[in-house]
C-alpha positions as CSV (number, residue, x, y, z in Angstrom):
1,M,-10.8,34.2,0.2
2,V,-11.1,31.7,2.4
3,D,-7.5,29.1,2.2
4,G,-7.5,26.5,-0.5
5,E,-9.9,28.3,-2.2
6,P,-7.8,31.6,-4.2
7,L,-6.3,28.9,-6.9
8,D,-9.7,27.5,-7.9
9,C,-11.4,30.8,-8.0
10,L,-8.5,31.7,-10.8
11,M,-8.8,28.6,-12.6
12,E,-12.6,29.6,-13.0
13,A,-11.6,33.1,-13.7
14,E,-11.5,34.7,-17.1
15,S,-7.8,35.8,-18.3
16,K,-8.7,39.5,-18.1
17,E,-9.8,39.2,-14.4
18,V,-6.5,36.9,-13.4
19,G,-4.5,40.0,-14.8
20,A,-6.3,42.9,-13.0
21,F,-5.2,40.2,-9.9
22,I,-1.8,40.2,-10.5
23,A,-1.6,44.0,-11.6
24,Q,-2.8,44.4,-8.0
25,L,-0.1,42.9,-6.4
26,S,3.5,44.2,-5.2
27,D,6.7,43.2,-6.5
28,N,7.1,40.7,-3.0
29,E,4.0,39.7,-3.4
30,C,4.3,38.5,-7.3
31,R,7.7,36.8,-6.1
32,E,6.3,35.4,-2.8
33,W,2.6,34.1,-4.5
34,Q,4.4,31.2,-6.8
35,W,5.9,29.7,-3.2
36,D,2.8,30.1,-0.9
37,W,1.4,26.8,0.0
38,N,-2.0,28.5,0.8
39,V,-2.9,29.7,-2.9
40,W,-1.5,26.0,-3.9
41,G,-2.2,23.6,-1.6
42,R,-5.7,21.9,-1.6
43,R,-8.0,22.5,1.0
44,A,-7.4,18.8,2.9
45,Q,-4.2,19.5,2.4
46,L,-4.0,22.5,5.2
47,A,-3.3,22.2,9.0
48,P,-7.0,22.1,10.4
49,Q,-8.1,24.8,12.8
50,G,-8.8,24.0,16.7
51,D,-6.7,23.1,19.3
52,W,-5.2,20.0,18.1
53,R,-2.1,17.9,19.2
54,V,-1.7,15.1,16.9
55,W,-2.9,15.7,13.1
56,L,-3.2,12.3,11.6
57,V,-3.4,12.1,7.8
58,M,-4.9,8.8,6.7
59,A,-5.4,9.0,2.4
60,G,-4.3,6.8,-0.6
61,R,-0.9,7.1,-2.4
62,G,-0.6,9.8,-4.9
63,F,-2.6,11.8,-2.5
64,G,0.1,14.6,-1.9
65,K,0.9,13.3,2.1
66,T,4.5,14.1,1.3
67,R,4.3,17.7,0.0
68,L,1.8,18.3,3.0
69,G,3.9,17.0,5.8
70,A,6.8,19.0,3.9
71,E,4.7,22.4,3.6
72,W,3.9,22.0,7.6
73,V,7.1,21.7,8.8
74,R,8.2,24.7,6.8
75,E,5.9,26.8,7.8
76,R,6.9,26.4,11.4
77,A,10.3,26.3,10.6
78,E,9.9,29.7,8.8
79,A,7.6,31.1,11.8
80,D,9.4,29.9,14.4
81,P,13.1,30.5,14.6
82,E,13.4,28.3,17.9
83,A,11.3,25.5,16.2
84,R,13.4,22.4,16.8
85,I,11.5,19.6,14.6
86,A,11.9,15.9,14.3
87,L,11.1,13.7,11.1
88,V,10.8,10.6,11.8
89,G,10.5,7.6,9.1
90,A,10.3,4.1,9.0
91,S,14.4,4.0,8.6
92,L,16.6,6.7,8.0
93,H,17.1,5.9,4.3
94,E,13.4,6.9,4.1
95,A,14.0,9.8,6.0
96,R,16.0,11.5,3.9
97,S,15.2,10.0,0.4
98,V,11.6,10.9,0.6
99,M,10.9,13.9,3.9
100,V,14.3,15.4,3.1
101,E,15.5,14.7,-0.7
102,G,12.8,13.8,-2.2
103,E,10.5,15.3,-5.1
104,S,8.5,16.9,-2.5
105,G,10.7,16.8,0.4
106,L,11.8,19.9,2.4
107,L,14.9,21.0,-0.1
108,S,12.4,20.9,-3.3
109,I,10.0,23.0,-1.5
110,G,9.1,26.8,-0.4
111,A,11.2,29.8,-1.7
112,P,14.9,28.8,-3.0
113,W,16.3,31.9,-0.5
114,R,14.4,29.9,2.5
115,R,14.9,26.7,2.3
116,P,17.6,24.8,4.9
117,T,20.8,23.4,4.4
118,Y,21.2,19.5,5.2
119,E,24.1,18.5,7.1
120,S,24.4,14.8,6.6
121,S,27.0,14.2,9.3
122,V,24.9,14.8,11.8
123,R,21.5,14.4,10.2
124,R,20.1,17.9,10.8
125,L,18.3,20.5,8.4
126,V,19.0,24.1,9.1
127,W,16.6,27.4,8.0
128,P,18.1,30.8,7.5
129,N,16.4,32.2,10.6
130,G,17.9,29.3,12.8
131,A,15.0,26.8,13.0
132,Q,16.3,23.3,12.9
133,A,15.0,19.8,11.9
134,F,16.3,16.2,13.2
135,L,16.2,13.0,11.3
136,Y,15.2,9.6,13.1
137,S,14.4,6.4,12.1
138,A,11.5,4.6,13.9
139,G,13.0,1.3,13.8
140,E,16.1,3.0,16.8
141,P,13.0,4.1,19.4
142,D,16.2,4.8,22.0
143,S,17.2,7.5,19.7
144,L,14.0,8.9,20.5
145,R,14.7,8.7,24.4
146,G,15.8,12.1,25.3
147,P,15.3,14.7,22.6
148,Q,13.2,17.4,23.1
149,H,11.2,19.2,20.2
150,S,8.7,21.6,19.3
151,H,7.2,20.1,16.4
152,A,7.2,16.9,14.8
153,W,6.7,14.8,11.0
154,C,6.0,10.9,11.5
155,D,6.0,10.0,7.4
156,E,4.2,6.4,6.6
157,I,3.6,5.4,10.4
158,A,1.3,2.4,9.2
159,K,5.0,1.1,7.5
160,W,7.5,1.1,10.7
161,D,8.8,-1.6,12.0
162,N,6.6,-3.0,15.2
163,G,8.4,-6.1,16.0
164,S,9.1,-6.3,19.9
165,S,6.9,-3.2,19.8
166,R,9.4,-0.8,18.0
167,A,6.4,1.7,16.3
168,T,5.0,2.1,19.4
169,A,8.1,2.8,21.9
170,T,9.1,5.1,18.8
171,W,5.5,7.1,18.7
172,D,5.8,7.1,22.7
173,N,9.1,8.3,23.2
174,L,8.5,11.0,20.6
175,L,5.2,12.0,22.6
176,M,7.1,12.4,25.8
177,G,9.9,14.9,24.2
178,L,7.3,16.7,22.2
179,R,7.6,19.7,25.0
180,L,9.4,23.2,24.0
181,G,7.6,25.7,22.8
182,G,3.6,27.3,24.3
183,N,1.8,24.4,21.5
184,P,3.9,21.0,20.5
185,R,2.1,19.5,17.3
186,L,2.9,16.5,15.4
187,V,1.7,15.6,12.4
188,A,1.7,11.6,11.0
189,T,1.2,10.9,7.4
190,T,0.3,7.7,6.1
191,T,-1.9,5.1,4.0
192,P,-3.8,2.9,6.4
193,R,-3.1,0.0,7.4
194,P,-5.1,-2.1,10.2
195,V,-1.5,-1.6,12.5
196,P,-1.7,-1.0,16.0
197,L,-0.3,2.4,16.5
198,V,-2.7,3.2,13.7
199,A,-5.5,1.8,15.8
200,R,-4.2,3.1,19.1
201,I,-3.9,6.7,17.0
202,M,-7.6,6.4,15.8
203,A,-9.0,5.2,19.1
204,E,-7.6,8.7,20.8
205,G,-9.8,10.9,18.9
206,T,-10.7,14.3,19.3
207,S,-10.6,13.6,23.4
208,G,-6.7,12.9,22.9
209,G,-6.4,15.5,21.2
210,V,-6.0,14.1,17.6
211,T,-7.8,15.4,14.2
212,L,-8.3,13.6,11.2
213,T,-8.1,13.9,7.8
214,R,-8.8,11.4,4.9
215,G,-8.4,11.5,0.9
216,S,-8.0,9.5,-1.9
217,T,-5.7,9.0,-4.8
218,Y,-7.8,10.6,-7.2
219,D,-8.6,13.9,-5.1
220,N,-5.3,14.8,-6.4
221,T,-5.6,13.8,-10.2
222,A,-4.9,17.5,-11.4
223,N,-1.6,16.9,-10.5
224,L,-1.4,13.1,-11.8
225,P,-0.5,11.1,-15.0
226,A,-3.9,10.6,-16.9
227,R,-2.6,6.9,-17.5
228,F,-1.4,6.3,-14.3
229,I,-5.1,7.2,-12.8
230,A,-6.2,5.0,-15.6
231,A,-4.0,1.8,-14.6
232,M,-4.8,2.2,-11.0
233,R,-8.7,2.1,-11.8
234,E,-8.2,-0.8,-14.1
235,T,-6.3,-2.7,-12.1
236,F,-7.4,-2.3,-8.8
237,G,-10.8,-1.2,-9.3
238,Q,-13.1,-1.6,-6.1
239,S,-10.7,-4.3,-4.5
240,L,-10.3,-4.3,-0.8
241,L,-6.6,-3.4,-1.5
242,G,-7.4,-0.7,-4.3
243,R,-10.1,0.5,-1.3
244,Q,-7.4,0.8,1.0
245,E,-4.1,1.8,-1.0
246,L,-5.7,4.2,-3.2
247,H,-9.5,5.6,-1.4
248,G,-7.6,5.7,1.6
249,E,-10.2,3.5,3.4
250,M,-9.1,1.3,7.1
251,I,-10.1,-2.5,5.4
252,E,-9.8,-3.9,8.8
253,D,-8.6,-7.7,8.9
254,L,-11.5,-10.4,9.6
255,Q,-11.0,-11.9,13.1
256,G,-9.3,-15.7,12.6
257,A,-8.5,-15.4,8.8
258,L,-6.0,-18.1,7.4
259,W,-4.6,-15.0,6.0
260,T,-4.0,-11.6,7.2
261,R,-3.0,-8.1,5.0
262,A,0.3,-8.2,7.6
263,L,1.5,-11.6,6.5
264,I,1.0,-11.0,2.8
265,E,2.8,-7.6,3.2
266,R,5.4,-9.4,5.0
267,S,5.7,-12.1,2.3
268,R,5.9,-9.2,-0.5
269,E,9.0,-8.6,-2.5
270,A,9.5,-5.9,-6.0
271,Q,11.0,-9.4,-8.2
272,A,11.1,-12.9,-8.2
273,P,14.8,-14.6,-8.5
274,P,14.7,-17.7,-11.7
275,M,12.9,-20.4,-11.3
276,T,13.7,-23.9,-11.1
277,R,10.3,-24.9,-11.2
278,V,6.6,-23.2,-12.5
279,V,3.0,-24.4,-12.1
280,V,-0.3,-22.8,-13.3
281,A,-2.8,-23.8,-11.2
282,V,-6.8,-24.0,-12.7
283,D,-9.6,-23.6,-10.7
284,P,-12.6,-24.6,-13.4
285,P,-15.9,-22.1,-13.2
286,A,-19.1,-24.4,-12.9
287,S,-20.2,-22.7,-16.0
288,A,-19.2,-19.7,-18.3
289,H,-21.8,-17.6,-16.2
290,G,-21.1,-18.3,-13.2
291,D,-18.0,-17.6,-10.8
292,A,-14.4,-16.4,-12.3
293,C,-12.1,-19.4,-13.8
294,G,-9.0,-19.0,-11.6
295,I,-5.4,-19.1,-13.0
296,V,-2.8,-18.4,-10.5
297,V,1.3,-19.0,-11.9
298,C,3.6,-20.1,-9.2
299,G,7.4,-21.0,-8.9
300,I,9.8,-22.5,-6.6
301,G,13.5,-21.2,-6.7
302,D,17.1,-22.5,-5.6
303,D,16.2,-20.8,-1.7
304,K,13.4,-23.5,-1.8
305,I,11.2,-20.7,-1.3
306,A,7.5,-20.4,-3.2
307,R,6.7,-17.5,-5.0
308,V,3.3,-16.1,-6.4
309,L,4.0,-14.9,-9.9
310,A,0.8,-14.0,-11.9
311,D,-2.7,-14.2,-11.5
312,C,-4.1,-14.5,-15.0
313,S,-7.8,-15.6,-13.8
314,V,-10.4,-14.5,-15.8
315,E,-14.2,-14.1,-15.1
316,H,-17.0,-15.1,-17.4
317,A,-15.3,-16.9,-19.6
318,S,-16.4,-19.5,-22.2
319,P,-14.7,-22.7,-21.5
320,E,-12.5,-22.5,-24.9
321,R,-11.3,-18.7,-23.3
322,W,-10.5,-19.9,-20.3
323,A,-9.0,-22.9,-21.4
324,R,-6.6,-20.2,-23.8
325,A,-6.0,-18.4,-21.0
326,V,-4.4,-21.5,-18.9
327,A,-2.5,-22.3,-22.0
328,D,-1.4,-18.6,-22.7
329,A,-0.1,-18.7,-19.1
330,A,1.6,-21.5,-19.3
331,R,3.1,-21.0,-22.3
332,A,4.6,-17.4,-20.7
333,W,5.7,-18.7,-17.4
334,S,7.5,-21.6,-19.5
335,A,5.4,-23.8,-16.7
336,D,6.7,-27.4,-16.2
337,R,3.2,-28.6,-14.8
338,V,-0.6,-27.5,-15.0
339,V,-2.6,-28.7,-12.5
340,A,-6.5,-28.3,-12.4
341,E,-9.0,-29.4,-10.6
342,A,-11.4,-31.9,-11.6
343,N,-14.3,-32.0,-8.9
344,Q,-16.5,-29.7,-11.8
345,G,-16.4,-32.7,-14.5
346,G,-12.5,-34.0,-14.5
347,E,-13.0,-35.5,-18.5
348,M,-14.6,-32.3,-19.7
349,V,-12.0,-29.6,-17.9
350,E,-9.4,-32.5,-19.8
351,A,-10.4,-32.0,-22.9
352,V,-11.2,-28.3,-23.2
353,L,-7.4,-27.5,-22.1
354,R,-6.6,-30.1,-24.7
355,A,-8.0,-28.5,-27.1
356,A,-6.7,-25.5,-26.5
357,E,-3.1,-27.0,-26.2
358,A,-2.8,-30.6,-26.8
359,S,1.1,-30.8,-24.8
360,L,0.1,-29.1,-22.1
361,P,1.7,-31.1,-19.2
362,L,-1.2,-31.3,-17.2
363,R,-2.0,-32.9,-13.9
364,L,-6.1,-33.8,-12.6
365,V,-6.3,-32.7,-8.9
366,H,-9.5,-34.2,-7.3
367,A,-10.6,-32.2,-3.6
368,S,-10.9,-34.3,-1.1
369,R,-12.2,-31.3,1.3
370,G,-13.2,-28.0,1.4
371,K,-11.3,-25.3,-0.3
372,T,-10.7,-23.6,3.4
373,A,-9.6,-26.6,4.5
374,R,-6.8,-27.3,2.0
375,A,-6.0,-23.7,2.6
376,E,-4.7,-24.3,6.1
377,P,-1.2,-26.0,5.3
378,V,-0.8,-23.4,2.3
379,A,-1.6,-20.5,5.0
380,A,1.0,-22.5,7.5
381,L,3.7,-22.1,4.9
382,Y,3.4,-18.2,4.9
383,E,3.4,-18.1,8.8
384,A,6.8,-19.8,7.8
385,G,8.3,-17.5,5.5
386,R,8.4,-20.0,2.9
387,V,6.2,-17.9,0.3
388,R,6.3,-14.8,-1.1
389,H,4.4,-13.0,-3.7
390,A,6.5,-11.1,-6.3
391,G,4.9,-8.0,-6.6
392,M,0.7,-7.0,-6.3
393,F,-2.2,-9.6,-6.8
394,P,-4.8,-7.3,-5.3
395,R,-8.1,-9.3,-6.4
396,L,-6.0,-12.6,-5.1
397,E,-5.2,-11.5,-1.8
398,D,-8.4,-10.0,-1.3
399,E,-9.9,-13.6,-1.5
400,L,-6.9,-14.7,0.7
401,C,-8.1,-12.6,3.3
402,G,-11.9,-14.2,3.2
403,L,-10.8,-17.5,4.0
404,M,-11.5,-18.5,7.2
405,P,-10.8,-21.9,9.4
406,G,-13.7,-24.7,9.3
407,G,-15.2,-23.7,5.6
408,E,-16.6,-21.0,5.9
409,Y,-15.6,-18.0,2.9
410,Q,-16.2,-14.0,3.9
411,G,-14.1,-12.4,1.0
412,P,-15.3,-10.7,-2.1
413,G,-17.2,-13.0,-5.1
414,R,-19.3,-15.7,-4.3
415,S,-16.2,-18.1,-4.1
416,P,-12.2,-17.7,-3.5
417,D,-11.3,-19.3,-7.4
418,R,-8.3,-17.1,-7.3
419,A,-7.1,-18.0,-3.9
420,D,-8.4,-21.5,-4.4
421,A,-6.1,-21.7,-8.0
422,C,-3.1,-20.5,-5.8
423,V,-3.9,-23.1,-2.9
424,W,-3.5,-25.7,-5.5
425,A,0.0,-24.4,-7.3
426,L,1.8,-23.7,-4.0
427,T,0.0,-27.4,-2.4
428,E,1.8,-28.9,-6.2
429,L,5.4,-27.1,-5.0
430,M,5.5,-27.1,-1.4
431,L,3.3,-29.8,0.0
432,G,3.7,-32.8,-3.0
433,R,2.2,-35.8,-2.2
434,A,2.3,-35.9,1.5
435,G,-0.4,-32.7,1.2
436,E,-3.8,-32.7,0.4
437,P,-4.9,-32.8,-2.2
438,R,-4.9,-36.3,-3.3
439,I,-3.4,-36.1,-7.2
440,W,-4.7,-38.1,-10.1
441,F,-2.1,-38.4,-12.8
442,D,-2.8,-38.5,-16.3
């Protein structure tokens, strides 16, 4: 059988055929079979054929990239007692916690009697046959200036910090030291992001000795919880973020866009601190069958940094439904202000919202400039580090990355309703009366 096919064949075989197959195995083969990656790995997780120097694996989360990298390193180490392998993570902590000690790390895979020992004091793994691997941080390029290696595994290279060109310097120093043995090779595993290092490796292509493997989260459905798969489909769907983080597509930033994905990623945090002020902003739809009703919750804390807290937008909603969604968001987040754009009939907007919740702390605002013009000072707040995203908001972020200077929108959908609501909320919190838009008091 061809590598990667035995498991599929056995799964499709009848129990008698499986029994006959196992009966043919020797005691040693029975003992080794459960640890044989050529049996259990998917075809895309097995090293490609051919004369390559760099194997770039660019796939969605949950594809099995960590297991792929660890199994490749294990196979090299077990086959060559002279192997000297570099393990490079975004930080030393990630190299140890993911590449070495993680569920799919080097201490958890392969036959237990052949697993390496980890010497934490010198950041070194040693296999029983004498092969060795060393941990490095991509944030310390000079640590790779001098050491020589026969193989290397670089994990999540798109996450490497490239401040002061550290990521590219780490890569270059590693390549220059990859000169031991007869066939030095490197595996780089990553979720795709349009960062300079990934773009450079892809541009080198096969002529530069690079072999590319792509993959999706859904390629590994058999090994992932069904509820996780369902949640990912529901939450991210075909959003640009979902296409990047799950489907493994490289989503390029629009040239000159007010927001880039790198800017948003730098602004992300897992959880917001307590807020001293919370605003719900609404960009009402022109009709029940038109665009979405943008409903975004933002807040500000004692540190004077604004946070995007929630995207509660609704699509194809009647006025009663979107007004109720606004009232529910205001109640859930204890908002002290609801800001609603009044251009699409201010009296109607106010009446609908008051019908849903008479006590809403409502303020109507009027847009005297276009959506993207209003967004420019808010984008500057992101650049200055004064706005953060407390979580992930894929559809909102897709729209932000489609706003262009000069009034043009090139993102998904006909109109950036979520992004516009976000801009209104952050304007209210951060720019006040001095900023655009002009405010009408109720």
